[in-house]
C-alpha positions in Angstrom: -146.0 -151.4 2.7 -144.2 -148.0 2.6 -142.4 -147.0 -0.4 -139.9 -144.5 -1.2 -141.1 -141.3 -3.0 -137.7 -141.3 -5.2 -138.3 -142.3 -8.7 -134.6 -141.9 -9.4 -132.9 -144.6 -12.0 -131.2 -147.3 -10.5 -127.6 -147.3 -11.6 -127.3 -150.8 -10.9 -130.3 -151.6 -13.2 -129.1 -149.8 -16.6 -126.0 -151.4 -15.7 -127.3 -154.8 -15.6 -129.3 -153.9 -18.9 -126.3 -153.0 -20.4 -124.5 -156.0 -19.4 -127.4 -158.1 -20.5 -127.5 -156.7 -24.0 -123.8 -156.7 -24.4 -123.8 -160.6 -25.3 -126.1 -160.5 -28.0 -124.2 -157.4 -29.4 -120.9 -159.0 -30.1 -120.0 -160.1 -26.7 -120.8 -164.0 -27.2 -118.0 -164.0 -30.1 -115.3 -163.4 -28.1 -116.0 -167.1 -26.4 -116.7 -168.2 -29.8 -113.4 -167.1 -31.2 -111.3 -168.3 -28.0 -112.6 -171.8 -28.3 -111.9 -171.8 -32.3 -108.3 -170.6 -31.9 -107.0 -172.2 -28.4 -108.9 -175.2 -27.8 -109.0 -174.2 -24.4 -111.5 -176.4 -22.4 -112.8 -173.9 -20.4 -113.3 -171.6 -23.7 -115.2 -174.3 -25.3 -117.5 -174.7 -22.6 -118.4 -170.8 -22.4 -118.6 -170.8 -25.9 -121.3 -173.6 -25.5 -123.2 -171.9 -23.3 -123.3 -169.0 -25.6 -125.6 -171.2 -27.6 -129.4 -172.4 -27.4 -130.4 -175.9 -26.7 -132.3 -177.7 -29.7 -135.2 -178.0 -27.3 -135.3 -178.8 -24.0 -132.8 -177.4 -21.3 -131.3 -174.1 -20.3 -127.7 -172.6 -21.1 -126.8 -169.0 -19.9 -127.4 -167.5 -23.7 -131.1 -168.6 -22.8 -131.0 -165.9 -20.2 -130.4 -162.8 -22.2 -134.1 -162.5 -23.3 -135.8 -162.9 -20.4 -133.5 -161.0 -18.4 -134.0 -158.1 -20.3 -138.0 -158.7 -20.0 -137.7 -159.1 -16.2 -136.1 -155.5 -15.8 -138.5 -154.0 -17.9 -140.8 -155.2 -15.2 -138.1 -154.2 -12.4 -138.3 -150.7 -13.6 -142.3 -150.6 -13.4 -142.5 -149.7 -9.7 -140.0 -146.9 -10.4 -141.6 -145.4 -13.5 -145.3 -145.9 -12.9 -145.6 -146.1 -9.2 -143.9 -142.7 -8.6 -146.8 -141.1 -11.3 -149.8 -143.2 -9.4 -148.4 -141.5 -6.1 -148.5 -138.1 -7.8 -152.3 -138.4 -8.4 -152.2 -139.6 -12.3 -155.1 -142.1 -12.7 -154.1 -145.5 -13.9 -156.5 -144.7 -16.9 -154.0 -142.2 -18.2 -151.1 -144.2 -17.6 -152.6 -147.2 -19.3 -152.5 -145.3 -22.3 -148.9 -144.9 -22.7 -148.6 -148.8 -21.8 -150.5 -149.6 -24.8 -148.7 -147.4 -26.8 -145.3 -148.4 -25.8 -146.7 -152.1 -26.4 -147.8 -151.4 -30.0 -144.6 -149.6 -30.7 -142.3 -152.5 -29.9 -144.7 -154.7 -31.7 -144.0 -152.6 -34.9 -140.5 -152.3 -34.6 -140.1 -156.1 -34.2 -142.0 -156.4 -37.6 -139.4 -153.9 -39.2 -136.6 -155.8 -37.5 -137.7 -159.0 -38.9 -138.9 -157.8 -42.6 -137.5 -154.5 -43.4 -139.7 -151.7 -44.6 -142.0 -152.7 -47.6 -139.0 -155.3 -48.3 -141.0 -158.7 -47.5 -144.0 -159.8 -49.4 -146.9 -159.7 -47.2 -147.4 -163.6 -47.1 -144.0 -164.2 -46.2 -143.2 -161.6 -43.3 -142.9 -162.8 -39.8 -145.1 -161.0 -37.2 -143.8 -162.5 -34.2 -140.5 -161.2 -32.6 -138.4 -160.4 -29.5 -139.5 -157.0 -29.4 -143.0 -157.9 -30.0 -142.9 -160.5 -26.8 -141.1 -157.7 -24.6 -143.9 -155.0 -25.8 -146.8 -157.5 -25.3 -145.6 -159.5 -22.0 -144.4 -156.0 -20.6 -147.9 -154.2 -21.5 -150.2 -156.9 -19.9 -147.7 -157.2 -17.1 -147.9 -153.4 -16.3 -151.8 -153.1 -16.9 -152.0 -156.0 -14.0 -149.5 -153.6 -11.6 -151.8 -150.6 -12.4 -155.1 -152.2 -11.7 -154.2 -155.0 -9.0 -152.8 -154.8 -5.3 -149.8 -156.6 -4.3 -151.9 -159.9 -3.3 -153.6 -160.1 -6.6 -150.7 -159.9 -8.8 -149.4 -162.5 -6.9 -152.6 -164.5 -7.8 -152.3 -163.6 -11.5 -148.6 -164.8 -11.6 -149.3 -168.1 -10.0 -152.7 -168.6 -12.3 -150.6 -167.5 -15.6 -147.8 -170.5 -14.8 -150.2 -173.1 -13.3 -152.7 -172.1 -16.2 -150.3 -172.4 -18.7 -149.1 -175.6 -17.7 -152.5 -177.2 -17.7 -153.2 -175.9 -20.8 -150.1 -177.4 -22.5 -150.4 -180.6 -20.7 -154.2 -181.3 -21.4 -155.2 -179.7 -24.6 -155.4 -182.2 -27.3 -153.5 -181.1 -30.5 -155.1 -182.8 -33.5 -153.2 -185.8 -34.7 -151.2 -185.9 -31.4 -153.2 -186.0 -28.8 -152.6 -184.5 -25.3 -149.4 -184.1 -23.4 -147.1 -184.1 -26.0 -144.6 -181.5 -25.5 -142.3 -181.9 -29.3 -141.6 -179.3 -31.8 -144.0 -181.1 -34.1 -146.7 -181.8 -31.5 -147.3 -178.9 -29.0 -150.6 -176.9 -28.3 -148.7 -173.3 -28.5 -147.4 -174.2 -32.0 -150.6 -175.5 -33.0 -152.8 -172.6 -32.2 -150.1 -170.0 -33.4 -150.3 -171.9 -36.9 -154.0 -171.2 -36.9 -154.0 -167.7 -35.8 -150.6 -166.1 -36.7 -150.5 -164.7 -40.3 -147.2 -164.9 -42.7 -144.5 -167.3 -41.7 -143.4 -168.8 -38.1 -139.5 -168.6 -37.6 -139.6 -172.5 -37.7 -142.3 -173.1 -40.2 -144.4 -175.1 -37.9 -143.2 -173.4 -34.8 -142.2 -169.8 -33.6 -140.4 -169.5 -30.5 -141.8 -165.9 -30.0 -145.3 -167.0 -30.6 -148.7 -165.7 -29.2 -149.3 -168.2 -27.2 -146.2 -168.5 -25.7 -146.5 -164.9 -24.9 -148.8 -165.5 -22.1 -146.6 -167.2 -19.3 -144.1 -164.5 -20.4 -146.4 -162.3 -18.7 -145.2 -163.8 -15.5 -141.5 -163.0 -16.1 -142.3 -159.1 -16.6 -144.3 -159.5 -13.2 -141.4 -161.3 -11.4 -139.7 -158.4 -12.2 -142.2 -155.7 -11.0 -142.0 -157.8 -7.5 -138.2 -157.3 -7.6 -138.7 -153.5 -8.4 -141.5 -153.2 -5.7 -139.0 -154.7 -3.2 -136.2 -152.4 -4.2 -138.4 -149.4 -4.2 -139.3 -150.0 -0.8 -138.4 -147.3 1.9 -135.1 -147.9 3.1 -136.7 -147.3 6.8 -138.6 -150.6 6.3 -136.1 -152.6 4.6 -132.3 -151.3 4.5 -130.4 -152.2 1.3 -128.3 -155.1 2.4 -131.5 -156.8 3.2 -133.0 -156.0 -0.1 -130.2 -157.8 -1.2 -130.7 -160.7 1.0 -134.1 -161.1 0.0 -133.6 -161.1 -3.8 -131.0 -163.7 -3.2 -133.7 -165.9 -0.9 -136.2 -165.2 -3.5 -133.8 -166.3 -6.6 -132.7 -169.6 -4.9 -136.1 -170.4 -4.6 -137.4 -169.8 -7.7 -134.5 -172.1 -8.8 -135.5 -175.0 -6.6 -138.9 -174.5 -7.8 -137.9 -174.6 -11.4 -135.9 -178.2 -11.1 -138.8 -179.6 -9.0 -141.1 -178.4 -12.1 -138.8 -179.8 -14.4 -139.8 -183.1 -14.2 -143.3 -182.4 -15.1 -142.9 -179.7 -17.2 -139.6 -179.2 -19.0 -137.7 -176.1 -19.0 -138.0 -174.9 -22.5 -137.3 -171.6 -23.7 -139.2 -172.2 -27.4 -142.3 -173.0 -25.2 -141.4 -170.3 -22.4 -142.8 -173.3 -20.5 -143.8 -172.3 -16.6 -140.4 -174.0 -15.0 -138.5 -172.0 -17.6 -140.2 -168.8 -16.4 -138.9 -169.7 -12.7 -135.3 -170.7 -14.0 -135.0 -167.7 -16.1 -136.4 -165.3 -13.0 -134.4 -167.0 -10.5 -131.3 -166.2 -12.1 -132.4 -162.7 -13.1 -133.1 -162.1 -9.6 -129.8 -163.3 -8.5 -128.0 -161.4 -11.1 -130.1 -158.2 -10.2 -129.0 -159.0 -6.3 -125.2 -159.1 -7.5 -125.4 -155.7 -9.4 -127.4 -153.9 -6.9 -124.9 -154.8 -4.0 -122.0 -153.9 -5.9 -123.2 -150.7 -7.5 -125.9 -149.3 -5.1 -125.0 -150.9 -1.7 -121.4 -151.0 -2.2 -121.2 -147.9 -4.3 -118.7 -149.5 -6.7 -119.6 -147.2 -9.9 -116.4 -146.3 -11.9 -116.6 -149.6 -14.0 -120.3 -149.4 -15.0 -120.0 -146.6 -17.7 -119.3 -149.3 -20.4 -122.3 -151.1 -19.7 -124.5 -148.2 -18.9 -123.6 -146.4 -22.4 -125.2 -149.9 -23.9 -128.2 -150.0 -21.3 -129.4 -146.6 -21.7 -130.1 -147.2 -25.5 -130.9 -151.0 -25.1 -133.2 -151.1 -28.2 -131.1 -149.3 -30.3 -128.2 -151.7 -29.6 -130.5 -154.4 -30.4 -131.9 -153.2 -33.9 -129.0 -150.8 -35.2 -127.0 -154.2 -36.5 -129.6 -154.7 -39.0 -129.1 -151.1 -40.3 -125.7 -150.1 -39.9 -122.4 -152.5 -40.8 -120.2 -152.0 -37.9 -118.1 -155.2 -39.3 -117.2 -153.0 -42.0 -116.2 -149.9 -40.5 -114.2 -151.9 -37.7 -112.3 -153.8 -40.7 -111.8 -150.5 -42.6 -110.5 -148.9 -39.2 -108.4 -151.7 -37.5 -108.0 -154.4 -40.2 -104.6 -153.2 -41.4 -103.4 -153.2 -38.0 -104.4 -156.8 -37.3 -103.5 -158.0 -40.4 -99.8 -158.0 -38.9 -100.9 -159.9 -36.0 -100.7 -164.1 -35.6 -103.6 -165.4 -36.7 -105.3 -166.1 -33.4 -104.7 -162.9 -32.4 -106.1 -161.3 -35.5 -109.3 -163.3 -35.2 -109.8 -162.1 -31.5 -108.7 -158.6 -32.3 -111.6 -158.6 -35.3 -114.1 -159.3 -32.4 -112.8 -156.6 -30.4 -112.6 -154.2 -32.9 -116.4 -154.7 -34.0 -117.3 -154.4 -30.3 -115.4 -150.9 -29.8 -116.8 -149.4 -33.3 -120.2 -150.4 -31.9 -119.3 -149.1 -28.3 -118.2 -145.9 -29.8 -121.2 -145.3 -31.8 -123.4 -146.1 -28.6 -121.2 -143.7 -26.6 -121.8 -140.9 -29.3 -125.4 -141.3 -28.6 -124.9 -141.2 -24.7 -123.1 -138.3 -24.7 -125.2 -136.3 -26.8 -128.0 -137.9 -24.7 -129.6 -139.0 -27.8 -132.1 -141.9 -26.1 -134.7 -143.9 -28.2 -137.8 -143.9 -25.6 -140.6 -146.0 -26.5 
């Protein structure tokens, strides 16, 4: 299939990335506060959606992490594909891919533990950034060294292989087929091989074993990116939207079927979870691509682009800069004159505004953390 030679960034992708990161950088608190101060049923429902299930199940908040990994996959055909077409050998590009993966692992360790702040025995090594780094790295290596058919074989093999492992591997003292937090193969092996501590003592939602199916999440993004990068002479923009919608719906239907045998579970990153999160991510990409790059409605995108262009910074910065203190210093006095419900809501918007202003300052000065 012929591909366009343009390696230009997709504005819709940067917008969607910013939209995704907005919800974990303060946006989710809007509904939590609304639910608390108003008691409105719709606000309570949305606030509930911005929490994680205890174990099995799926809520909107579960989509944020895999969507970010999915988008890293979408950008792969644009970033690496254009360089391959220029004649840069895969062996040169893979060095950069591995370097990026290692840097994200290191940033994740710093995010969890600080610098020389935690005892070695109490450090937590798995992290959100490590999963993005490792799963994205292996997905990109597959992209560099395989053709399209082989990538699909890898995708199917990862999902089925992980399912077979989780269902048939006998955990000592538990047997095979149990997928509880106390008894499941992923947590059992993680406890044996990961040094330091696990996030939940007996289980880590970003453990090494469950990183394997997360590679398939990255591959789903790569498939979508290859479609979007295909020349418009072969597939029009409108047809790309249709194909993305179709793929998203099929993925969700397969997810619902597989849920009966292999429950949707973000903690274990089950194969059904990959299809569920991937299906919703694909539909979101179709929506943003259609609005931004097909209909060309772009004026509203700046708010999210500012966040999306520095997504790693927005994720990490809250651990090192106290935006809440600054928001209170700047707006606390004014907000204190408002009724209590409005004051509580105003505090959330003040926090978001201060954090966004910081990101905008970086954006205006073209200061981007490139990993």
